[in-house]
C-alpha positions, 0 to 999 in steps of 0.5 A: 500500500505504501509503495502504491501511494508513493508511486501515485504521489510521484506520478501526480508531481510529474504531471503537475510539472509537465502541465505547468511547463506546457502551460508556461511555454504556450501561455505567458500572458505577462508583461516583459521588457522587449530588449533594446526596442524600448518596448514593454508588452504582454506576450501571447503565443502568436502576438505581443500587445504593447503596454509601454514605449520608453521615451527616446527609444528606437520604438518611440514615435513608431509604435504606440501603447495598444499596438499588437505585434504579430511578427518580426524579421519578416515572419509571423510569430509561431509559438514563442514570441519573445524568442522569435523577437529576440532572434530577429533583433539579433539578426538585425544587429548583426546585419548592421554591425556587418555594414559598419566594418 
């Protein structure tokens, strides 16, 4: 009986960990600072709703609070908006650095 109980508890803990990981991966729903853009936004699986634009930032005057970003780097977001945005920023910065040489 004790072994069965421990196995059941172990299984429930494993399910809870997997469930919360899957939930966190696909549904972030919290505000994040969006790198060197000067933007803050609530991230969702396929878009980012802008909640703040820092004055004097690269986004200032181009993006407004309430705007929704649906892609970056010429591609629509698929599942990890923050990762895809970061990758697009990295590619853009690398491209600019190559031009300065």
